[in-house]
C-alpha positions in Angstrom: 155.7 169.0 -164.2 154.9 168.9 -160.4 153.6 172.2 -158.9 154.4 173.6 -155.7 157.5 173.4 -153.4 158.1 169.6 -154.4 160.1 170.6 -157.4 163.5 169.5 -157.9 164.6 173.1 -158.8 163.0 174.3 -155.4 165.1 172.0 -153.3 168.0 172.7 -155.3 167.7 176.5 -155.1 167.3 176.0 -151.0 170.6 174.0 -151.0 172.4 176.8 -153.2 171.0 179.7 -151.0 171.8 177.8 -147.7 175.2 177.0 -148.5 176.0 180.5 -150.0 174.6 182.1 -146.6 176.5 179.5 -144.4 179.8 180.1 -146.3 179.3 184.0 -145.4 178.2 183.2 -141.9 181.5 181.2 -141.9 183.8 183.9 -143.2 182.1 186.6 -141.0 182.9 184.5 -138.0 186.6 183.6 -139.0 186.9 187.3 -139.5 185.6 188.6 -136.2 185.8 185.6 -133.7 188.9 185.7 -131.2 191.1 182.6 -131.2 189.6 179.7 -129.2 187.7 176.9 -129.2 184.4 178.7 -130.4 186.2 179.8 -133.7 187.6 176.2 -134.2 184.3 174.7 -133.8 182.2 176.9 -136.0 184.7 177.4 -138.6 186.1 174.0 -139.0 185.0 172.5 -142.3 185.1 169.1 -144.1 185.8 168.9 -148.0 184.7 165.8 -149.8 186.2 165.9 -153.4 185.1 163.9 -156.6 187.5 163.5 -159.5 189.1 163.8 -161.9 186.9 162.5 -164.4 188.3 162.2 -168.2 186.3 162.1 -171.2 187.6 160.9 -174.7 185.5 162.0 -177.7 187.9 161.2 -180.2 187.7 164.8 -181.4 187.9 166.2 -177.9 189.8 165.1 -174.9 189.3 166.7 -171.4 189.6 166.1 -167.8 187.2 167.7 -165.2 188.2 167.8 -161.5 188.7 167.4 -158.8 185.5 168.9 -157.7 185.0 169.7 -154.0 182.1 171.1 -151.8 183.2 172.9 -148.7 180.9 171.7 -145.9 180.8 173.4 -142.5 178.6 173.5 -139.3 177.5 176.9 -140.6 176.9 175.8 -144.0 174.4 173.3 -142.7 172.8 176.1 -140.4 172.6 178.3 -143.6 170.7 175.4 -145.2 168.1 174.9 -142.5 167.6 178.7 -142.6 166.9 178.8 -146.4 164.6 176.0 -146.1 162.4 177.3 -143.2 162.2 180.6 -144.9 161.4 179.1 -148.3 158.7 176.7 -146.7 157.1 179.8 -144.9 156.9 181.6 -148.5 155.4 178.7 -150.2 
């Protein structure tokens, strides 16, 4: 298994931490910024979706989805901040 910060779990953890941080930043700014162009710019989001996906396993039949990822500008900023912090630690 590769060692160091070039492991897939490392990058997945950075992405998860970044999106969570960005989500908190987005929620904070939605609460505290007054109505206007800055609030609309920083809190607007794009939500790509995938699904639904069906699986028929003869005994069990289930459908998963649709699954969406809520991406905003501050989510991307959160990923950048998480990457910079993780890179400085490792």
